[in-house]
C-alpha positions as CSV (number, residue, x, y, z in Angstrom):
1,M,79.9,102.2,122.9
2,P,78.8,98.9,121.5
3,K,81.6,96.3,121.1
4,V,81.4,92.9,119.5
5,A,83.8,90.0,118.8
6,V,83.4,89.0,115.2
7,D,85.2,86.5,112.9
8,G,86.3,88.6,109.9
9,E,88.0,87.5,106.7
10,I,91.3,89.2,105.9
11,I,90.6,91.0,102.5
12,A,94.1,92.3,102.0
13,Q,97.5,92.2,103.6
14,H,100.7,93.9,102.3
15,E,103.9,95.5,103.4
16,L,103.9,99.3,103.1
17,A,107.5,99.8,104.2
18,K,110.1,97.7,105.9
19,D,108.3,95.9,108.8
20,V,105.2,98.1,108.4
21,W,102.1,96.3,107.2
22,R,98.5,97.1,106.3
23,M,95.8,94.6,107.0
24,E,92.2,95.0,105.9
25,V,89.5,92.9,107.5
26,E,85.8,92.5,106.7
27,A,84.0,93.3,109.9
28,R,80.9,95.2,109.1
29,E,79.6,95.6,112.6
30,I,82.8,97.2,113.8
31,A,83.2,99.4,110.7
32,R,79.7,100.8,111.4
33,E,80.4,101.6,115.1
34,A,84.1,102.7,115.0
35,E,85.1,106.3,115.8
36,P,88.5,107.8,115.1
37,G,91.0,107.1,117.9
38,Q,89.5,103.7,118.9
39,F,91.2,100.4,118.6
40,V,90.5,96.7,118.4
41,Q,91.9,93.5,119.9
42,L,93.0,90.9,117.3
43,Q,93.1,87.2,118.2
44,I,95.9,85.6,116.3
45,P,94.7,82.4,114.8
46,G,96.3,79.0,115.6
47,G,96.2,79.0,119.4
48,A,99.9,79.9,119.9
49,F,99.1,83.3,121.5
50,T,96.7,83.5,124.5
51,L,96.5,87.3,124.6
52,R,95.0,89.4,121.8
53,R,97.0,92.2,120.2
54,P,95.7,95.8,120.4
55,V,95.8,97.6,117.1
56,G,94.5,101.1,116.3
57,I,91.9,101.5,113.6
58,A,93.6,103.3,110.6
59,E,90.8,103.2,108.0
60,V,87.2,102.3,107.7
61,S,85.1,101.6,104.6
62,L,81.3,101.5,105.3
63,Q,80.7,100.6,101.7
64,K,82.8,97.5,101.9
65,G,82.2,96.9,105.6
66,T,85.9,96.7,106.3
67,V,88.4,98.1,108.9
68,A,92.1,98.4,108.2
69,F,95.1,98.5,110.5
70,I,98.6,99.7,109.9
71,Y,101.1,98.2,112.3
72,R,104.8,97.6,112.7
73,V,106.3,94.2,113.3
74,V,108.0,94.4,116.7
75,G,107.8,91.0,118.2
76,K,106.5,87.4,117.8
77,G,102.8,88.4,117.9
78,T,103.0,91.1,115.2
79,K,105.3,88.9,113.2
80,A,102.6,86.2,113.2
81,L,100.0,88.8,112.2
82,S,102.1,89.8,109.2
83,Q,102.3,86.2,108.0
84,L,98.5,85.9,107.7
85,T,97.2,86.0,104.2
86,A,94.1,87.1,102.4
87,G,91.2,84.7,103.0
88,T,92.3,83.9,106.6
89,V,89.6,84.4,109.2
90,I,90.6,86.4,112.3
91,N,88.6,87.3,115.4
92,V,88.3,91.0,116.0
93,L,87.0,92.5,119.3
94,G,85.9,96.1,119.2
95,P,85.6,99.0,118.8
96,L,87.3,99.7,122.1
97,G,88.1,102.8,124.1
98,H,87.3,106.5,123.6
99,G,88.1,108.3,120.4
100,F,89.1,111.9,119.5
101,S,86.7,114.8,119.5
102,C,85.3,115.2,116.0
103,K,83.8,118.6,116.5
104,A,86.8,120.7,115.4
105,K,86.3,122.9,112.3
106,R,90.1,123.1,111.6
107,P,92.1,120.3,113.3
108,L,95.9,119.8,113.0
109,L,97.1,116.3,113.3
110,V,100.6,115.7,114.6
111,G,102.2,112.3,114.4
112,G,105.4,110.4,114.6
113,G,106.2,106.8,113.7
114,M,103.3,104.5,114.1
115,G,101.3,107.2,115.8
116,L,100.3,108.3,112.3
117,S,98.2,105.1,111.9
118,P,95.2,106.0,114.2
119,L,95.4,109.7,113.0
120,L,94.7,108.5,109.5
121,F,91.2,107.5,110.4
122,Y,90.6,110.9,111.8
123,A,91.9,112.6,108.6
124,E,89.6,110.4,106.6
125,H,86.7,111.3,108.8
126,A,87.5,115.0,108.7
127,K,86.9,115.1,104.9
128,G,89.6,117.5,104.0
129,K,89.3,119.9,106.9
130,A,92.5,118.8,108.6
131,D,96.2,119.3,108.1
132,V,98.9,116.9,109.2
133,L,102.4,117.4,110.6
134,M,104.5,114.3,110.5
135,G,107.9,113.6,111.8
136,G,110.5,110.9,111.2
137,R,114.2,110.2,111.3
138,C,114.6,110.4,107.5
139,E,112.6,110.7,104.3
140,R,112.2,106.9,104.0
141,E,110.1,106.9,107.2
142,L,107.6,109.4,105.8
143,F,106.0,107.1,103.2
144,W,102.9,108.3,105.0
145,Q,102.8,111.4,102.8
146,E,101.1,109.7,99.9
147,I,98.7,107.9,102.1
148,Y,97.5,111.1,103.8
149,K,97.4,113.4,100.7
150,P,93.9,112.4,99.6
151,H,92.4,113.1,103.0
152,V,94.0,116.4,104.2
153,Q,94.6,120.0,103.0
154,D,98.3,120.2,103.7
155,V,101.1,117.8,104.7
156,F,104.0,119.2,106.6
157,C,107.1,117.1,107.3
158,T,110.1,117.2,109.6
159,T,113.1,114.9,109.6
160,D,115.9,114.5,112.0
161,D,118.5,114.6,109.2
162,G,116.7,117.2,107.0
163,S,116.2,114.8,104.1
164,C,112.5,115.8,103.9
165,G,110.8,119.0,104.9
166,T,112.1,120.9,107.9
167,K,115.2,119.7,109.7
168,G,114.3,118.9,113.3
169,F,111.4,117.5,115.2
170,T,107.6,118.1,114.9
171,T,108.0,120.5,117.9
172,T,110.5,122.5,115.7
173,L,107.8,123.4,113.1
174,L,104.7,123.4,115.2
175,P,105.0,127.0,116.7
176,E,105.2,128.4,113.1
177,L,102.1,126.5,112.0
178,L,100.1,127.5,115.0
179,Q,101.0,131.1,114.6
180,K,100.1,131.1,110.9
181,G,97.1,128.8,110.9
182,D,93.5,129.0,112.2
183,Y,93.5,125.6,114.0
184,D,91.0,125.0,116.8
185,L,92.3,121.6,117.9
186,V,95.6,119.8,117.9
187,I,95.6,116.0,118.0
188,A,98.9,114.1,118.7
189,C,99.9,110.5,118.6
190,G,103.4,109.1,118.7
191,P,106.3,108.8,121.2
192,E,105.3,110.2,124.6
193,I,108.1,112.7,124.7
194,M,106.9,114.1,121.4
195,M,103.3,114.3,122.6
196,K,104.4,116.2,125.8
197,G,106.2,118.7,123.7
198,I,103.3,119.1,121.3
199,A,100.8,119.5,124.2
200,R,102.9,122.2,125.9
201,I,103.3,124.2,122.6
202,A,99.5,124.0,122.0
203,H,98.9,125.1,125.5
204,E,101.1,128.2,124.9
205,Y,98.9,129.1,121.9
206,N,95.7,128.4,123.9
207,I,94.6,125.7,121.5
208,P,93.0,122.5,122.9
209,C,95.0,119.4,122.5
210,Q,94.2,115.7,122.7
211,V,96.8,112.9,122.9
212,S,96.5,109.1,122.2
213,L,98.5,107.1,124.7
214,E,100.0,103.7,124.1
215,K,100.5,101.2,126.9
216,R,100.7,97.4,127.1
217,M,97.2,96.1,127.3
218,G,96.3,92.6,128.5
219,C,92.5,92.5,128.1
220,G,91.6,95.8,126.4
221,L,88.5,96.0,128.5
222,G,89.7,97.5,131.8
223,A,89.7,94.4,133.8
224,C,93.4,93.5,134.1
225,L,94.7,97.0,135.1
226,S,97.9,96.4,133.1
227,C,97.5,99.8,131.3
228,S,96.7,101.9,134.4
229,I,98.3,105.4,134.5
230,D,98.4,108.3,136.9
231,T,96.6,111.5,135.8
232,T,97.3,115.1,136.8
233,S,94.3,115.0,139.1
234,G,95.8,112.2,141.1
235,E,93.2,109.7,139.8
236,R,94.3,106.4,138.3
237,K,92.8,105.7,134.9
238,K,93.0,102.9,132.4
239,V,94.3,103.6,128.9
240,C,92.2,100.9,127.3
241,K,88.9,102.0,128.8
242,D,89.2,105.6,129.8
243,G,91.4,106.4,126.8
244,P,93.4,105.8,124.7
245,V,92.5,109.4,123.9
246,F,92.8,112.0,126.7
247,W,92.8,115.7,126.8
248,A,96.5,116.7,127.2
249,E,96.0,118.4,130.6
250,E,94.6,115.2,132.0
251,V,97.8,113.3,131.6
252,F,100.6,115.9,131.1
253,D,101.7,118.7,133.4
254,L,101.6,121.7,131.0
255,A,102.7,124.4,133.4
């Protein structure tokens, strides 16, 4: 997959929820090549940070030639990203990694927390064919509902406290959806314990499942080995280069 490093102008930057930001960057070459599930490496301007920051691609506009990222402020690097303003030029390397399978006729997206960010690009790409199941601790965390509604058929929600949708986790509601629906692919992104549970349930219903893994990445190109993982075959793979998307049985024991 072609990848380039381009200097792109930040078109928009605003806070969606507490510590959750959306940044839109003009990067026509990357927008043209990007596939759902891929990510980029952002070089924070100013020279204070040596390593780039990996961020999943949340939205693409071919018309405007822009890519958008939705990220959470968790440390100094993402804090610095959130302080950048429209008009600032930022270097973007990408698109990187392997994305999701886009051949499904009726996919179900399952996300928790910031895992809903890369799934949004898939929903956009699926043009109304997908449903989404999203989980959070409370209703406040599911601000994603309004973002997803223009791109999916149905939005299903679970919350730990029952303040929105079904009380429980995404794994609480998933069996009911798989039993009633006609899904031919489950795609999951979020906490690893959630993805394992989702993958096992999908396996029980004989529905293929892909998961997007998150690991600390130094280079994003497969050279530094910081994101290496063990797979079920015993082979070591790199999340940045071989993933971040894997078939669930490659990385989780589903027996």
